[in-house]
C-alpha positions as YAML, in Angstrom:
chain: A
units: angstrom
residues:
- id: 1
  name: MET
  ca: [0.03, -0.05, 0.04]
- id: 2
  name: GLU
  ca: [1.29, 3.47, -0.81]
- id: 3
  name: SER
  ca: [2.45, 5.62, 2.01]
- id: 4
  name: GLN
  ca: [0.41, 8.43, 1.06]
- id: 5
  name: VAL
  ca: [-2.71, 6.22, 1.05]
- id: 6
  name: PHE
  ca: [-1.96, 4.74, 4.50]
- id: 7
  name: SER
  ca: [-1.35, 8.20, 5.76]
- id: 8
  name: LYS
  ca: [-5.05, 9.22, 4.76]
- id: 9
  name: VAL
  ca: [-6.10, 6.04, 6.59]
- id: 10
  name: ILE
  ca: [-4.43, 7.33, 9.81]
- id: 11
  name: VAL
  ca: [-5.73, 10.85, 9.52]
- id: 12
  name: GLU
  ca: [-9.45, 9.64, 8.75]
- id: 13
  name: SER
  ca: [-9.09, 7.17, 11.92]
- id: 14
  name: GLU
  ca: [-8.03, 9.89, 14.06]
- id: 15
  name: ASN
  ca: [-10.66, 12.26, 13.05]
- id: 16
  name: LYS
  ca: [-13.44, 9.63, 13.35]
- id: 17
  name: ILE
  ca: [-12.28, 8.84, 16.76]
- id: 18
  name: LYS
  ca: [-12.26, 12.49, 17.63]
- id: 19
  name: SER
  ca: [-15.54, 13.03, 16.44]
- id: 20
  name: ILE
  ca: [-17.20, 10.70, 19.18]
- id: 21
  name: VAL
  ca: [-15.50, 12.12, 22.07]
- id: 22
  name: GLY
  ca: [-18.64, 13.84, 23.10]
- id: 23
  name: PHE
  ca: [-20.65, 10.58, 23.07]
- id: 24
  name: LYS
  ca: [-20.75, 9.61, 26.89]
- id: 25
  name: GLN
  ca: [-23.19, 7.06, 26.54]
- id: 26
  name: HIS
  ca: [-22.41, 3.59, 25.55]
- id: 27
  name: ARG
  ca: [-24.62, 0.69, 24.05]
- id: 28
  name: TYR
  ca: [-25.13, -2.54, 26.20]
- id: 29
  name: LEU
  ca: [-22.47, -4.48, 24.56]
- id: 30
  name: TYR
  ca: [-19.72, -1.96, 25.11]
- id: 31
  name: LYS
  ca: [-18.47, -3.24, 28.52]
- id: 32
  name: GLU
  ca: [-18.74, -6.97, 27.36]
- id: 33
  name: LEU
  ca: [-16.74, -6.37, 24.34]
- id: 34
  name: GLN
  ca: [-13.96, -4.29, 26.21]
- id: 35
  name: LYS
  ca: [-13.43, -7.49, 28.25]
- id: 36
  name: THR
  ca: [-12.93, -9.75, 25.23]
- id: 37
  name: ASN
  ca: [-9.50, -11.43, 25.07]
- id: 38
  name: ASN
  ca: [-7.74, -11.37, 21.82]
- id: 39
  name: ASP
  ca: [-7.77, -15.07, 21.22]
- id: 40
  name: PHE
  ca: [-10.51, -14.57, 18.70]
- id: 41
  name: TYR
  ca: [-11.58, -11.85, 16.29]
- id: 42
  name: VAL
  ca: [-14.85, -10.15, 17.18]
- id: 43
  name: GLY
  ca: [-17.59, -9.61, 14.85]
- id: 44
  name: ILE
  ca: [-20.75, -7.17, 15.48]
- id: 45
  name: TYR
  ca: [-23.83, -7.30, 13.29]
- id: 46
  name: GLY
  ca: [-27.21, -5.61, 13.40]
- id: 47
  name: LEU
  ca: [-29.61, -3.22, 11.79]
- id: 48
  name: ARG
  ca: [-28.48, -0.14, 10.02]
- id: 49
  name: GLY
  ca: [-28.63, 3.08, 12.36]
- id: 50
  name: ILE
  ca: [-28.43, 1.48, 15.62]
- id: 51
  name: GLY
  ca: [-25.09, 2.67, 16.89]
- id: 52
  name: LYS
  ca: [-22.57, 0.18, 15.35]
- id: 53
  name: THR
  ca: [-20.14, 2.64, 13.97]
- id: 54
  name: VAL
  ca: [-20.03, 4.78, 17.14]
- id: 55
  name: LEU
  ca: [-19.58, 1.52, 19.27]
- id: 56
  name: LEU
  ca: [-16.71, 0.60, 17.18]
- id: 57
  name: LEU
  ca: [-15.16, 3.94, 17.54]
- id: 58
  name: GLN
  ca: [-15.63, 3.97, 21.10]
- id: 59
  name: LEU
  ca: [-13.75, 0.48, 21.37]
- id: 60
  name: ALA
  ca: [-11.05, 1.79, 19.07]
- id: 61
  name: SER
  ca: [-10.68, 4.86, 21.43]
- id: 62
  name: SER
  ca: [-10.29, 2.90, 24.60]
- id: 63
  name: THR
  ca: [-7.85, 0.52, 23.00]
- id: 64
  name: LYS
  ca: [-4.07, 0.93, 22.63]
- id: 65
  name: LYS
  ca: [-2.24, 0.91, 19.15]
- id: 66
  name: SER
  ca: [-5.72, 1.04, 17.43]
- id: 67
  name: LEU
  ca: [-6.76, 1.92, 13.95]
- id: 68
  name: TYR
  ca: [-10.20, 2.50, 12.47]
- id: 69
  name: VAL
  ca: [-11.02, 2.07, 8.96]
- id: 70
  name: SER
  ca: [-14.31, 1.92, 6.95]
- id: 71
  name: ALA
  ca: [-14.40, -0.75, 4.46]
- id: 72
  name: ASP
  ca: [-16.50, 1.04, 1.97]
- id: 73
  name: ALA
  ca: [-14.19, 4.00, 1.84]
- id: 74
  name: VAL
  ca: [-13.89, 4.79, -2.16]
- id: 75
  name: TYR
  ca: [-10.25, 5.57, -1.84]
- id: 76
  name: LEU
  ca: [-9.53, 1.93, -0.36]
- id: 77
  name: SER
  ca: [-11.37, 0.33, -3.12]
- id: 78
  name: ASN
  ca: [-8.11, -0.87, -4.72]
- id: 79
  name: TYR
  ca: [-6.93, -2.42, -1.50]
- id: 80
  name: SER
  ca: [-8.23, -5.71, 0.06]
- id: 81
  name: ILE
  ca: [-9.08, -6.09, 3.77]
- id: 82
  name: TYR
  ca: [-5.76, -8.15, 3.85]
- id: 83
  name: ASP
  ca: [-3.76, -5.17, 2.35]
- id: 84
  name: ILE
  ca: [-4.91, -2.83, 4.96]
- id: 85
  name: ALA
  ca: [-4.42, -4.98, 7.76]
- id: 86
  name: GLU
  ca: [-0.99, -6.14, 6.81]
- id: 87
  name: GLU
  ca: [0.16, -2.54, 6.21]
- id: 88
  name: ALA
  ca: [-1.30, -1.58, 9.76]
- id: 89
  name: ALA
  ca: [0.57, -4.47, 11.37]
- id: 90
  name: ASN
  ca: [3.84, -3.41, 9.57]
- id: 91
  name: ARG
  ca: [3.40, 0.13, 11.08]
- id: 92
  name: GLY
  ca: [3.03, -1.25, 14.40]
- id: 93
  name: TYR
  ca: [-0.74, -1.32, 15.03]
- id: 94
  name: LYS
  ca: [-2.01, -4.24, 17.23]
- id: 95
  name: ASN
  ca: [-5.61, -3.57, 16.85]
- id: 96
  name: LEU
  ca: [-7.77, -2.88, 13.54]
- id: 97
  name: PHE
  ca: [-11.49, -1.89, 13.79]
- id: 98
  name: ILE
  ca: [-13.17, -2.24, 10.39]
- id: 99
  name: ASP
  ca: [-16.54, -0.79, 9.69]
- id: 100
  name: GLU
  ca: [-19.09, -2.25, 7.16]
- id: 101
  name: ILE
  ca: [-16.84, -5.22, 6.25]
- id: 102
  name: HIS
  ca: [-19.70, -6.89, 4.36]
- id: 103
  name: THR
  ca: [-19.23, -4.43, 1.69]
- id: 104
  name: ARG
  ca: [-15.88, -6.13, 0.65]
- id: 105
  name: THR
  ca: [-15.55, -9.45, -1.47]
- id: 106
  name: ASN
  ca: [-13.47, -12.24, 0.13]
- id: 107
  name: TRP
  ca: [-13.48, -10.59, 3.34]
- id: 108
  name: THR
  ca: [-13.95, -13.86, 5.13]
- id: 109
  name: ALA
  ca: [-10.91, -15.45, 3.28]
- id: 110
  name: ASP
  ca: [-8.73, -12.24, 4.32]
- id: 111
  name: LEU
  ca: [-9.75, -12.54, 7.97]
- id: 112
  name: LYS
  ca: [-8.94, -16.47, 8.07]
- id: 113
  name: THR
  ca: [-5.49, -15.80, 6.61]
- id: 114
  name: LEU
  ca: [-4.83, -12.86, 8.97]
- id: 115
  name: PHE
  ca: [-5.98, -14.62, 11.96]
- id: 116
  name: ASP
  ca: [-3.84, -17.56, 11.27]
- id: 117
  name: GLU
  ca: [-0.89, -15.20, 10.95]
- id: 118
  name: GLY
  ca: [-1.71, -13.77, 14.10]
- id: 119
  name: ARG
  ca: [-0.03, -10.33, 13.80]
- id: 120
  name: ILE
  ca: [-3.10, -8.03, 14.31]
- id: 121
  name: HIS
  ca: [-6.37, -8.41, 16.37]
- id: 122
  name: ILE
  ca: [-9.59, -7.36, 14.31]
- id: 123
  name: VAL
  ca: [-12.93, -6.28, 15.63]
- id: 124
  name: PHE
  ca: [-15.40, -5.78, 12.64]
- id: 125
  name: THR
  ca: [-18.98, -4.57, 11.91]
- id: 126
  name: GLY
  ca: [-21.66, -5.51, 9.29]
- id: 127
  name: SER
  ca: [-25.20, -4.39, 8.44]
- id: 128
  name: SER
  ca: [-26.61, -7.65, 7.06]
- id: 129
  name: ALA
  ca: [-26.90, -10.10, 9.71]
- id: 130
  name: ALA
  ca: [-27.14, -13.09, 7.29]
- id: 131
  name: ASN
  ca: [-24.22, -11.72, 5.19]
- id: 132
  name: VAL
  ca: [-21.75, -11.32, 8.20]
- id: 133
  name: LYS
  ca: [-22.99, -14.73, 9.83]
- id: 134
  name: ARG
  ca: [-22.36, -16.59, 6.49]
- id: 135
  name: GLY
  ca: [-18.57, -17.04, 7.02]
- id: 136
  name: ALA
  ca: [-18.76, -20.56, 8.25]
- id: 137
  name: ASP
  ca: [-15.10, -21.02, 8.11]
- id: 138
  name: LEU
  ca: [-14.54, -18.36, 10.48]
- id: 139
  name: SER
  ca: [-16.52, -20.09, 13.40]
- id: 140
  name: ARG
  ca: [-13.35, -21.31, 15.25]
- id: 141
  name: ARG
  ca: [-11.73, -17.77, 14.59]
- id: 142
  name: VAL
  ca: [-14.39, -15.21, 15.34]
- id: 143
  name: ILE
  ca: [-16.95, -14.58, 18.03]
- id: 144
  name: MET
  ca: [-20.00, -13.12, 16.74]
- id: 145
  name: HIS
  ca: [-22.34, -10.52, 18.71]
- id: 146
  name: GLU
  ca: [-25.77, -9.08, 17.63]
- id: 147
  name: LEU
  ca: [-26.31, -5.49, 18.63]
- id: 148
  name: LEU
  ca: [-29.80, -5.37, 19.25]
- id: 149
  name: PRO
  ca: [-31.90, -2.15, 18.60]
- id: 150
  name: PRO
  ca: [-31.59, 0.24, 21.57]
- id: 151
  name: SER
  ca: [-33.86, -0.53, 24.52]
- id: 152
  name: LEU
  ca: [-36.05, 2.11, 26.13]
- id: 153
  name: ARG
  ca: [-33.45, 2.47, 28.77]
- id: 154
  name: GLU
  ca: [-30.68, 3.15, 26.04]
- id: 155
  name: PHE
  ca: [-33.11, 5.41, 24.33]
- id: 156
  name: LEU
  ca: [-33.78, 7.59, 27.35]
- id: 157
  name: ASN
  ca: [-30.03, 7.72, 28.13]
- id: 158
  name: ILE
  ca: [-28.88, 8.75, 24.66]
- id: 159
  name: LYS
  ca: [-31.61, 11.13, 24.02]
- id: 160
  name: LEU
  ca: [-32.39, 12.56, 27.36]
- id: 161
  name: ASN
  ca: [-29.26, 11.85, 29.44]
- id: 162
  name: ALA
  ca: [-31.64, 9.88, 31.91]
- id: 163
  name: GLY
  ca: [-28.72, 7.89, 33.66]
- id: 164
  name: ALA
  ca: [-31.19, 4.79, 33.92]
- id: 165
  name: GLU
  ca: [-29.48, 1.73, 35.16]
- id: 166
  name: LYS
  ca: [-30.39, -1.84, 33.76]
- id: 167
  name: VAL
  ca: [-32.85, -4.00, 35.90]
- id: 168
  name: SER
  ca: [-33.02, -7.71, 36.01]
- id: 169
  name: ILE
  ca: [-36.16, -9.78, 34.84]
- id: 170
  name: HIS
  ca: [-36.03, -11.30, 38.38]
- id: 171
  name: ALA
  ca: [-36.07, -8.04, 40.06]
- id: 172
  name: LEU
  ca: [-39.24, -7.04, 38.11]
- id: 173
  name: PHE
  ca: [-40.83, -10.55, 39.24]
- id: 174
  name: ASN
  ca: [-40.29, -9.72, 42.84]
- id: 175
  name: GLU
  ca: [-43.01, -7.24, 44.32]
- id: 176
  name: SER
  ca: [-40.63, -5.56, 46.84]
- id: 177
  name: THR
  ca: [-37.79, -4.85, 44.40]
- id: 178
  name: ARG
  ca: [-40.31, -3.93, 41.55]
- id: 179
  name: GLU
  ca: [-41.84, -1.13, 43.85]
- id: 180
  name: ASN
  ca: [-38.51, 0.30, 44.44]
- id: 181
  name: ILE
  ca: [-37.59, 0.17, 40.86]
- id: 182
  name: ALA
  ca: [-41.27, 1.59, 39.64]
- id: 183
  name: VAL
  ca: [-40.99, 4.58, 42.13]
- id: 184
  name: LYS
  ca: [-37.36, 5.12, 41.05]
- id: 185
  name: TYR
  ca: [-38.12, 5.30, 37.38]
- id: 186
  name: THR
  ca: [-41.86, 6.80, 37.67]
- id: 187
  name: LYS
  ca: [-41.02, 9.80, 35.44]
- id: 188
  name: TRP
  ca: [-39.99, 7.66, 32.50]
- id: 189
  name: LEU
  ca: [-42.81, 5.20, 32.53]
- id: 190
  name: THR
  ca: [-44.79, 7.28, 30.16]
- id: 191
  name: TYR
  ca: [-42.16, 7.53, 27.51]
- id: 192
  name: TRP
  ca: [-42.69, 4.05, 26.16]
- id: 193
  name: GLN
  ca: [-45.18, 5.24, 23.44]
- id: 194
  name: ASP
  ca: [-42.65, 7.80, 22.12]
- id: 195
  name: TYR
  ca: [-39.84, 5.13, 21.85]
- id: 196
  name: TYR
  ca: [-42.09, 2.81, 20.30]
- id: 197
  name: ARG
  ca: [-42.83, 5.29, 17.51]
- id: 198
  name: TYR
  ca: [-39.25, 6.57, 16.93]
- id: 199
  name: GLY
  ca: [-36.76, 4.94, 19.31]
- id: 200
  name: GLY
  ca: [-35.56, 1.69, 17.88]
- id: 201
  name: VAL
  ca: [-33.03, 3.50, 15.78]
- id: 202
  name: LEU
  ca: [-30.54, 6.29, 16.88]
- id: 203
  name: TYR
  ca: [-30.70, 8.63, 13.84]
- id: 204
  name: ASP
  ca: [-33.14, 11.45, 14.23]
- id: 205
  name: ALA
  ca: [-36.13, 9.49, 13.01]
- id: 206
  name: LYS
  ca: [-38.54, 12.05, 14.61]
- id: 207
  name: VAL
  ca: [-37.54, 14.85, 12.19]
- id: 208
  name: SER
  ca: [-39.80, 14.45, 9.04]
- id: 209
  name: PHE
  ca: [-41.14, 11.07, 10.33]
- id: 210
  name: PRO
  ca: [-41.72, 8.59, 8.66]
- id: 211
  name: LYS
  ca: [-39.66, 9.32, 5.80]
- id: 212
  name: PRO
  ca: [-36.13, 8.69, 7.43]
- id: 213
  name: VAL
  ca: [-37.39, 5.30, 8.67]
- id: 214
  name: MET
  ca: [-38.97, 4.39, 5.23]
- id: 215
  name: SER
  ca: [-35.81, 5.17, 3.41]
- id: 216
  name: ALA
  ca: [-34.14, 2.79, 5.86]
- id: 217
  name: ILE
  ca: [-36.70, 0.17, 5.06]
- id: 218
  name: GLU
  ca: [-35.94, 0.66, 1.34]
- id: 219
  name: ARG
  ca: [-32.26, 0.30, 1.95]
- id: 220
  name: ILE
  ca: [-32.59, -2.87, 3.92]
- id: 221
  name: ILE
  ca: [-34.72, -4.49, 1.05]
- id: 222
  name: ASN
  ca: [-32.68, -3.40, -1.92]
- id: 223
  name: VAL
  ca: [-29.28, -3.75, -0.20]
- id: 224
  name: ASP
  ca: [-29.39, -6.17, 2.66]
- id: 225
  name: LEU
  ca: [-32.13, -8.64, 1.50]
- id: 226
  name: ALA
  ca: [-30.42, -8.68, -1.86]
- id: 227
  name: SER
  ca: [-27.47, -10.04, -0.07]
- id: 228
  name: VAL
  ca: [-29.33, -13.22, 1.41]
- id: 229
  name: ARG
  ca: [-31.45, -14.02, -1.82]
- id: 230
  name: GLN
  ca: [-32.07, -13.29, -5.49]
- id: 231
  name: ILE
  ca: [-34.52, -10.23, -5.83]
- id: 232
  name: ASP
  ca: [-35.97, -8.44, -8.78]
- id: 233
  name: SER
  ca: [-38.78, -5.82, -8.87]
- id: 234
  name: ALA
  ca: [-41.54, -8.42, -8.69]
- id: 235
  name: ILE
  ca: [-40.28, -9.84, -5.46]
- id: 236
  name: VAL
  ca: [-39.60, -6.26, -3.96]
- id: 237
  name: ASN
  ca: [-43.19, -5.46, -4.64]
- id: 238
  name: ASP
  ca: [-44.40, -8.70, -3.00]
- id: 239
  name: VAL
  ca: [-42.06, -7.86, 0.01]
- id: 240
  name: TYR
  ca: [-43.82, -4.48, 0.39]
- id: 241
  name: LYS
  ca: [-47.25, -5.84, 0.07]
- id: 242
  name: MET
  ca: [-46.40, -8.27, 2.81]
- id: 243
  name: LEU
  ca: [-45.07, -5.79, 5.14]
- id: 244
  name: TYR
  ca: [-47.89, -3.37, 4.59]
- id: 245
  name: LYS
  ca: [-50.43, -6.17, 5.42]
- id: 246
  name: ILE
  ca: [-48.40, -7.33, 8.59]
- id: 247
  name: ALA
  ca: [-48.36, -3.75, 9.54]
- id: 248
  name: LYS
  ca: [-51.92, -3.19, 9.50]
- id: 249
  name: SER
  ca: [-52.87, -6.35, 11.20]
- id: 250
  name: GLY
  ca: [-52.45, -7.76, 14.65]
- id: 251
  name: PRO
  ca: [-50.01, -10.53, 15.36]
- id: 252
  name: TYR
  ca: [-52.85, -12.95, 15.99]
- id: 253
  name: GLU
  ca: [-54.44, -12.08, 12.61]
- id: 254
  name: MET
  ca: [-51.57, -13.15, 10.57]
- id: 255
  name: SER
  ca: [-50.81, -16.65, 9.06]
- id: 256
  name: TYR
  ca: [-48.67, -17.79, 6.17]
- id: 257
  name: ASN
  ca: [-51.88, -18.68, 4.37]
- id: 258
  name: ASN
  ca: [-53.81, -15.37, 4.49]
- id: 259
  name: LEU
  ca: [-50.35, -13.63, 3.60]
- id: 260
  name: ALA
  ca: [-50.00, -15.82, 0.56]
- id: 261
  name: ASP
  ca: [-53.61, -15.34, -0.46]
- id: 262
  name: TYR
  ca: [-53.25, -11.43, 0.00]
- id: 263
  name: VAL
  ca: [-49.92, -11.22, -1.86]
- id: 264
  name: GLY
  ca: [-50.79, -13.94, -4.64]
- id: 265
  name: VAL
  ca: [-47.75, -16.15, -4.02]
- id: 266
  name: SER
  ca: [-47.29, -19.62, -2.62]
- id: 267
  name: VAL
  ca: [-47.21, -20.39, 1.15]
- id: 268
  name: LYS
  ca: [-43.54, -21.58, 0.73]
- id: 269
  name: THR
  ca: [-42.52, -18.21, -0.92]
- id: 270
  name: VAL
  ca: [-44.22, -16.48, 2.05]
- id: 271
  name: ILE
  ca: [-42.17, -18.57, 4.55]
- id: 272
  name: ASN
  ca: [-39.07, -17.94, 2.83]
- id: 273
  name: LEU
  ca: [-39.64, -14.32, 2.52]
- id: 274
  name: VAL
  ca: [-40.67, -13.83, 6.06]
- id: 275
  name: LYS
  ca: [-37.54, -15.84, 7.26]
- id: 276
  name: ASP
  ca: [-35.42, -13.69, 5.19]
- id: 277
  name: LEU
  ca: [-36.87, -10.51, 6.40]
- id: 278
  name: GLU
  ca: [-36.12, -11.73, 9.86]
- id: 279
  name: LYS
  ca: [-32.38, -12.45, 8.92]
- id: 280
  name: VAL
  ca: [-31.92, -8.59, 7.74]
- id: 281
  name: GLY
  ca: [-33.79, -7.33, 10.92]
- id: 282
  name: LEU
  ca: [-37.12, -5.96, 9.74]
- id: 283
  name: LEU
  ca: [-39.11, -8.64, 11.29]
- id: 284
  name: LYS
  ca: [-39.04, -10.36, 14.61]
- id: 285
  name: LEU
  ca: [-40.63, -13.89, 14.95]
- id: 286
  name: VAL
  ca: [-41.77, -15.24, 18.16]
- id: 287
  name: TYR
  ca: [-42.61, -18.91, 18.26]
- id: 288
  name: PRO
  ca: [-45.46, -20.61, 20.20]
- id: 289
  name: TYR
  ca: [-44.51, -22.21, 23.36]
- id: 290
  name: LYS
  ca: [-43.66, -25.84, 23.11]
- id: 291
  name: GLY
  ca: [-44.35, -25.40, 19.37]
- id: 292
  name: GLY
  ca: [-40.79, -25.56, 18.13]
- id: 293
  name: PHE
  ca: [-40.23, -24.35, 14.93]
- id: 294
  name: ARG
  ca: [-42.96, -26.36, 13.15]
- id: 295
  name: LYS
  ca: [-45.94, -24.07, 14.15]
- id: 296
  name: GLU
  ca: [-46.25, -20.68, 12.93]
- id: 297
  name: PRO
  ca: [-44.78, -17.71, 14.75]
- id: 298
  name: LYS
  ca: [-46.24, -14.37, 15.69]
- id: 299
  name: LEU
  ca: [-45.13, -11.80, 13.45]
- id: 300
  name: TYR
  ca: [-43.78, -8.69, 14.83]
- id: 301
  name: PHE
  ca: [-41.73, -5.82, 13.61]
- id: 302
  name: ARG
  ca: [-38.36, -4.57, 14.77]
- id: 303
  name: LEU
  ca: [-39.03, -0.93, 16.17]
- id: 304
  name: PRO
  ca: [-39.97, 1.41, 14.68]
- id: 305
  name: PHE
  ca: [-40.75, -0.16, 11.28]
- id: 306
  name: ARG
  ca: [-44.57, -0.82, 12.09]
- id: 307
  name: SER
  ca: [-45.36, 2.72, 13.06]
- id: 308
  name: ALA
  ca: [-43.53, 4.09, 10.15]
- id: 309
  name: ILE
  ca: [-45.27, 2.12, 7.63]
- id: 310
  name: ASN
  ca: [-48.53, 2.64, 8.98]
- id: 311
  name: GLU
  ca: [-47.81, 6.48, 9.28]
- id: 312
  name: SER
  ca: [-46.78, 6.33, 5.66]
- id: 313
  name: LEU
  ca: [-50.21, 4.74, 4.80]
- id: 314
  name: GLY
  ca: [-52.05, 7.39, 6.87]
- id: 315
  name: LEU
  ca: [-53.05, 4.78, 9.53]
- id: 316
  name: ALA
  ca: [-52.73, 4.60, 13.19]
- id: 317
  name: THR
  ca: [-51.05, 1.53, 14.88]
- id: 318
  name: ASP
  ca: [-53.35, -0.20, 17.27]
- id: 319
  name: ILE
  ca: [-52.33, 0.42, 20.82]
- id: 320
  name: GLY
  ca: [-52.76, -3.24, 21.74]
- id: 321
  name: VAL
  ca: [-50.51, -4.30, 19.01]
- id: 322
  name: ALA
  ca: [-47.82, -1.57, 19.98]
- id: 323
  name: ARG
  ca: [-48.01, -2.92, 23.54]
- id: 324
  name: GLU
  ca: [-47.16, -6.59, 22.66]
- id: 325
  name: GLU
  ca: [-44.44, -5.37, 20.01]
- id: 326
  name: PHE
  ca: [-42.73, -3.20, 22.70]
- id: 327
  name: PHE
  ca: [-42.70, -5.99, 24.95]
- id: 328
  name: ALA
  ca: [-41.51, -8.67, 22.29]
- id: 329
  name: ASN
  ca: [-38.65, -6.41, 21.32]
- id: 330
  name: ASN
  ca: [-37.45, -5.40, 24.82]
- id: 331
  name: VAL
  ca: [-37.37, -8.79, 26.50]
- id: 332
  name: SER
  ca: [-35.11, -10.29, 23.77]
- id: 333
  name: LEU
  ca: [-32.10, -10.72, 26.11]
- id: 334
  name: SER
  ca: [-34.07, -11.92, 29.20]
- id: 335
  name: GLY
  ca: [-34.70, -15.55, 28.05]
- id: 336
  name: TYR
  ca: [-36.47, -17.36, 25.49]
- id: 337
  name: VAL
  ca: [-39.70, -15.69, 24.63]
- id: 338
  name: LYS
  ca: [-42.52, -17.97, 23.14]
- id: 339
  name: THR
  ca: [-46.15, -17.46, 22.84]
- id: 340
  name: GLU
  ca: [-49.28, -19.94, 23.22]
- id: 341
  name: ARG
  ca: [-51.77, -19.79, 20.24]
- id: 342
  name: GLY
  ca: [-55.32, -20.97, 20.05]
- id: 343
  name: THR
  ca: [-57.47, -19.99, 22.96]
- id: 344
  name: LYS
  ca: [-56.89, -16.98, 24.83]
- id: 345
  name: THR
  ca: [-53.63, -17.65, 26.87]
- id: 346
  name: PRO
  ca: [-50.97, -15.37, 28.49]
- id: 347
  name: ASP
  ca: [-49.12, -13.59, 25.68]
- id: 348
  name: PHE
  ca: [-45.53, -14.61, 26.45]
- id: 349
  name: ILE
  ca: [-43.66, -16.84, 28.60]
- id: 350
  name: VAL
  ca: [-40.14, -15.46, 29.95]
- id: 351
  name: ASP
  ca: [-37.90, -17.31, 32.11]
- id: 352
  name: GLY
  ca: [-40.46, -19.75, 32.98]
- id: 353
  name: LYS
  ca: [-43.22, -17.08, 34.01]
- id: 354
  name: THR
  ca: [-46.31, -16.34, 31.87]
- id: 355
  name: ILE
  ca: [-47.00, -12.88, 31.18]
- id: 356
  name: GLU
  ca: [-50.17, -11.13, 29.87]
- id: 357
  name: VAL
  ca: [-49.58, -7.86, 28.00]
- id: 358
  name: ASP
  ca: [-52.56, -5.77, 28.99]
- id: 359
  name: GLY
  ca: [-53.74, -2.11, 28.96]
- id: 360
  name: THR
  ca: [-55.03, -1.53, 32.40]
- id: 361
  name: GLY
  ca: [-54.89, -4.69, 34.23]
- id: 362
  name: LYS
  ca: [-58.59, -4.90, 35.10]
- id: 363
  name: THR
  ca: [-58.88, -8.08, 33.25]
- id: 364
  name: ASN
  ca: [-57.00, -10.63, 35.42]
- id: 365
  name: TYR
  ca: [-56.21, -13.66, 33.51]
- id: 366
  name: GLN
  ca: [-55.92, -16.74, 36.16]
- id: 367
  name: LYS
  ca: [-53.55, -18.29, 33.77]
- id: 368
  name: ALA
  ca: [-51.10, -15.55, 33.98]
- id: 369
  name: ASP
  ca: [-48.16, -15.22, 36.30]
- id: 370
  name: PHE
  ca: [-47.96, -11.42, 35.79]
- id: 371
  name: LEU
  ca: [-49.71, -8.67, 34.10]
- id: 372
  name: ALA
  ca: [-47.67, -5.99, 32.01]
- id: 373
  name: ILE
  ca: [-49.84, -3.16, 32.21]
- id: 374
  name: ASP
  ca: [-49.95, 0.37, 30.47]
- id: 375
  name: ASP
  ca: [-50.00, 2.05, 33.67]
- id: 376
  name: THR
  ca: [-47.77, 2.67, 36.82]
- id: 377
  name: ASP
  ca: [-49.35, 0.16, 39.03]
- id: 378
  name: PHE
  ca: [-47.02, -2.36, 40.69]
- id: 379
  name: ILE
  ca: [-48.97, -3.95, 43.16]
- id: 380
  name: GLY
  ca: [-49.66, -7.86, 43.23]
- id: 381
  name: ASN
  ca: [-48.76, -9.33, 40.06]
- id: 382
  name: LYS
  ca: [-48.88, -6.20, 38.10]
- id: 383
  name: ILE
  ca: [-45.64, -4.82, 36.20]
- id: 384
  name: PRO
  ca: [-45.66, -1.48, 34.67]
- id: 385
  name: LEU
  ca: [-45.07, -2.41, 30.84]
- id: 386
  name: ALA
  ca: [-42.36, 0.28, 30.53]
- id: 387
  name: LEU
  ca: [-40.18, -1.51, 32.90]
- id: 388
  name: PHE
  ca: [-39.67, -4.22, 30.59]
- id: 389
  name: GLY
  ca: [-37.76, -1.62, 28.50]
- id: 390
  name: PHE
  ca: [-35.07, -1.43, 31.00]
- id: 391
  name: LEU
  ca: [-33.77, -5.03, 30.83]
- id: 392
  name: TYR
  ca: [-30.54, -4.05, 28.79]
...
């Protein structure tokens, strides 16, 4: 690599790291990744716009002999990941932080060679979960981490400097500790609806909403989805029809059969599209309790895609759907979340406890261990819904 090109890499790295000095808040993965030893490379994948680049820069800033590089930089298009890393190692750098690695061809082969040579440690990010996870030959060399969309807690800390700490699911299940938590976070409990509408991403989605989010959806479909399956204009149209139908309907109202009838494609095509849309981060599937993967899941969106789609159509999202979707998105790290279908039963099972997501808690389902209610009441088996947004 020419000296002047690498000099530009150094300057760009220094400028990018300086640009995040004012970012005092960290995503939930930051501390865990700081503790990672150098026996393995580290990969971070997740949706666009949820803070992967800032996280990578914060890690670079706190690590000695580090260099940051964006793999999609035009001036580096003639150089492979191997070329860049080799030059960095030759210059004495011990840690290389690579953003958007999935934009490069042969990146898995380059990482494999670099790991086996053992001259430099690499941490990388990629937007397409399926694309980044595809490198099966890296399984013994790379530890992969999914960066989930920001929780309500992170949203409040980043946007409002709330200083809210994480709570455990077990603390919410205990009435005495739940009372302390509810009192402590009382002023934040009404923010969940704003978070539901705008808060699943960290770019300023509120300005000109829903345009920024709809633009993100378009890019996910045309770029990320295209990385996991072949697409053409007909498939893109089918995907949008599916997304619009799901957005306008409740999770219990959707089935593969009625989606297939609505879109005009086979059930098999719908199943494959739904799975691919989950891979690229648009949908979140929640499978029935004890149903394995042979029974149909509930279809939820990652936040804030449902609210954006509905607003683009001039529709309001049903409040009951919003409550369920908020819950399903925020309990992802708390245990295996599954639902029971058929007769009316508690909506979710988390860590062995059944939880009914309810509006006021006036309806007491005898089968539910807890009611997650859209209120501040924490007495008995009632848990304020918003508190589930503080789990990570």
